[in-house]
C-alpha positions in Angstrom: -181.6 20.8 21.7 -179.6 23.9 20.8 -182.7 26.0 21.0 -183.3 24.6 24.5 -179.8 25.3 25.7 -179.9 28.9 24.4 -183.0 29.6 26.4 -185.1 30.5 23.4 -188.7 29.3 23.3 -190.0 27.5 20.2 -192.5 29.4 17.9 -195.2 27.0 19.0 -195.1 28.4 22.5 -195.7 32.0 21.3 -198.4 30.8 19.0 -200.4 29.0 21.7 -199.7 31.9 24.1 -201.2 34.4 21.6 -204.1 32.0 21.0 -204.8 31.7 24.7 -204.7 35.5 25.2 -207.1 36.0 22.3 -209.4 33.3 23.7 -209.4 35.0 27.2 -210.2 38.3 25.5 -213.0 36.8 23.4 -214.4 35.0 26.4 -214.2 37.6 29.1 -214.2 40.8 27.1 -217.9 40.9 26.3 -218.7 40.0 29.9 -216.6 42.8 31.2 -218.4 45.2 28.9 -221.7 44.0 30.2 -220.6 44.5 33.8 -219.3 48.0 33.0 -222.4 49.1 31.2 -224.6 47.9 34.0 -223.4 50.8 36.0 -224.5 53.3 33.4 -226.0 56.5 34.5 -229.7 57.0 34.8 -229.9 58.7 31.4 -227.5 56.3 29.7 -228.2 53.8 27.0 -227.0 50.4 25.9 -223.7 51.5 24.4 -220.7 53.7 25.1 -220.0 56.4 26.0 -221.3 56.0 29.6 -223.5 58.8 30.8 -222.3 58.9 34.4 -222.0 56.1 36.9 -224.8 54.8 39.1 -226.6 51.8 40.5 -229.9 53.0 39.1 -230.5 50.0 36.8 -229.9 47.5 39.6 -232.8 49.2 41.5 -235.0 48.8 38.4 -234.6 45.0 38.7 -236.6 45.0 42.0 -239.1 47.7 41.0 -242.4 46.0 40.1 -243.5 49.0 38.2 -240.5 49.1 35.9 -240.9 48.2 32.2 -238.5 45.4 32.6 -241.2 43.2 34.1 -241.4 41.2 37.3 -237.7 40.2 37.4 -237.6 39.5 41.2 -240.3 36.8 41.0 -238.7 35.0 38.0 -235.4 35.2 39.9 -237.0 33.6 42.9 -238.6 30.9 40.8 -235.3 30.0 39.1 -233.6 29.8 42.5 -236.3 27.6 43.9 -236.4 25.4 40.8 -232.6 25.1 40.8 -232.7 24.0 44.4 -235.4 21.4 43.8 -233.6 20.1 40.7 -230.3 19.8 42.6 -231.9 18.0 45.5 -233.7 15.4 43.3 -230.6 15.0 41.1 -228.4 14.3 44.1 -230.9 11.8 45.6 -231.5 9.8 42.4 -227.9 10.0 41.2 -226.5 8.7 44.5 -229.1 6.0 44.7 -228.6 4.9 41.1 -224.8 5.0 41.5 -224.9 2.7 44.5 -227.4 0.5 42.7 -225.2 0.1 39.7 -222.2 -1.0 41.7 -223.3 -4.5 41.1 -224.3 -5.8 37.7 -227.9 -6.9 37.2 -229.9 -8.0 34.3 -230.6 -5.1 31.9 -228.2 -2.7 33.7 -226.5 -1.7 30.5 -229.7 -1.0 28.7 -231.0 1.0 31.6 -227.9 3.1 31.8 -228.1 4.0 28.1 -231.8 4.8 28.4 -231.0 7.1 31.4 -228.4 9.2 29.5 -230.2 9.1 26.1 -231.8 12.4 26.7 -228.4 14.1 26.4 -228.4 13.6 22.6 -232.0 14.9 22.1 -232.3 18.7 21.5 -233.7 20.4 24.6 -236.4 22.2 22.7 -237.9 18.9 21.5 -237.8 17.5 25.0 -239.7 20.5 26.2 -242.1 20.2 23.3 -242.7 16.5 24.1 -243.3 17.2 27.8 -245.8 20.0 26.8 -247.7 17.7 24.5 -247.8 15.0 27.1 -249.3 17.3 29.6 -251.8 18.6 27.1 -252.9 15.0 26.3 -253.5 14.3 29.9 -255.3 17.6 30.4 -252.8 19.0 32.9 -251.7 22.6 33.0 -247.9 23.1 32.4 -246.2 24.6 35.4 -242.6 25.3 36.4 -243.0 23.1 39.5 -244.2 20.1 37.5 -243.6 20.0 33.8 -240.7 22.5 34.1 -239.1 20.4 36.9 -239.5 17.2 35.0 -238.1 18.5 31.7 -235.0 19.9 33.5 -234.4 16.6 35.2 -233.9 15.0 31.8 -230.9 17.3 31.4 -229.4 17.2 34.9 -229.8 13.5 35.8 -227.6 12.1 33.1 -224.8 14.4 34.2 -225.4 13.5 37.9 -225.2 9.8 37.0 -222.0 10.1 35.0 -220.4 12.0 37.9 -221.4 9.5 40.5 -220.2 6.6 38.3 -216.8 8.2 38.0 -216.6 8.9 41.7 -217.7 5.4 42.7 -215.3 3.9 40.1 -212.5 5.2 42.3 -214.1 4.3 45.6 -212.1 2.0 47.8 -214.4 -0.7 49.2 -211.9 -1.7 51.9 -213.4 1.1 54.1 -216.8 -0.5 53.9 -215.3 -3.9 54.5 -213.6 -2.6 57.6 -216.8 -1.1 58.9 -218.6 -4.4 58.4 -215.8 -6.2 60.3 -216.3 -3.8 63.1 -220.0 -4.7 63.3 -221.6 -1.8 61.4 -225.0 -2.5 60.0 -225.6 -1.7 56.3 -227.3 1.6 57.2 -224.5 2.6 59.5 -222.0 1.7 56.9 -223.8 3.9 54.3 -224.4 6.8 56.7 -221.0 6.9 58.5 -218.6 5.6 55.9 -219.9 5.6 52.3 -221.7 8.9 52.1 -219.0 10.9 53.9 -216.4 9.6 51.5 -218.6 10.4 48.6 -219.5 13.9 49.9 -217.2 15.9 47.5 -218.7 14.1 44.5 -222.2 14.6 45.9 -221.5 18.3 46.2 -220.3 18.3 42.6 -223.6 16.6 41.5 -225.6 19.3 43.4 -223.5 22.0 41.7 -224.1 20.6 38.3 -227.8 20.2 39.0 -228.3 23.8 40.2 -226.2 25.5 37.5 -227.6 23.5 34.7 -231.2 24.3 35.9 -230.4 27.9 36.7 -229.7 28.9 33.1 -231.7 26.3 31.2 -233.9 27.8 28.5 -234.8 25.2 25.7 -236.3 22.7 28.1 -238.2 25.3 30.1 -239.6 27.7 27.6 -242.5 25.5 26.7 -243.0 23.8 30.1 -242.9 26.7 32.6 -246.5 27.6 32.2 -247.7 31.1 32.8 -244.9 32.0 35.2 -241.5 32.5 33.6 -238.2 31.5 35.0 -235.2 33.9 34.9 -233.7 32.7 31.5 -237.1 33.1 29.8 -237.4 36.6 31.3 -234.0 37.5 30.1 -234.9 36.3 26.6 -238.0 38.4 26.7 -236.0 41.4 27.8 -233.7 41.1 24.8 -236.7 41.8 22.5 -238.5 44.6 24.4 -236.2 46.2 26.9 -233.8 48.9 25.6 -232.2 50.0 28.8 -229.1 48.9 30.8 -231.4 47.0 33.2 -230.6 44.0 31.0 -226.9 44.4 31.7 -227.6 44.9 35.4 -229.5 41.6 35.4 -226.6 39.9 33.7 -224.2 41.1 36.3 -226.5 40.0 39.2 -227.0 36.5 37.7 -223.3 36.1 37.1 -222.5 37.0 40.7 -225.1 34.5 41.9 -223.4 31.8 39.7 -220.0 32.7 41.0 -221.3 32.6 44.6 -222.8 29.1 44.1 -219.7 27.7 42.4 -217.4 29.3 45.0 -219.4 27.9 47.9 -219.4 24.4 46.4 -215.6 24.5 45.6 -214.9 26.0 49.1 -216.9 23.2 50.7 -215.0 20.5 48.8 -211.6 22.2 49.7 -212.6 22.3 53.4 -213.6 18.6 53.3 -210.3 17.7 51.7 -208.3 19.8 54.2 -210.1 18.1 57.2 -209.4 14.7 55.7 -205.7 15.5 55.3 -205.6 16.7 58.8 -207.3 13.5 60.0 -204.9 11.4 58.1 -201.8 13.2 59.5 -203.0 12.5 63.0 
């Protein structure tokens, strides 16, 4: 009590403050170094000191004749795959979440089966999908086997998010809509889904970001066309130029843009709801 009255902070405060500072440095320090070295001069290398400042290595990313490989195509594939995974994850998670609102026979077993893939190493999931396609005589491809293997990773998270959102859902809004004569489809379209929209955006965000940088479940299932994480992994073994750092900077900016768009959309929806409630 005397320490509180004297205005002195306990030693635990300074300990955790120092720990937090070290954590931030450990987390963001290497990222900052990568971002800085991505602007290395044309004759620069992978380490300091920097040999000038330029955007030369960003141009190498879109140059099909560079030794870094066809990065632009793998980047487009990852964006397309992430969008497909996000869309399917949203649809199935919302449908399953609404279906699980009422207990039915075997619902508990079905739930645990749906999330069981979270405890299995991703590399073994990809291996199993690859073997399954081989047995059936199908060629692995990022649009089929790659998509399916990534859904085993994103769907459990989507389900858990929707269950949490629906657990806080106030059914009185649906009851009021029914009393006003709304059909089940009108109630779903005009009441339930708009209220769930922030959670749905969250599911889409998780689906895209988890797919965008997924490597273990994709490395054996993408077929002959690599996604961006596989290309980055290949670059770490054969590319000795700052183009690797430039690619890391670009992919991080894309991730921040996606996250910022999702959070901004949720904030806008919340602001409009508060404005509607005040009127």
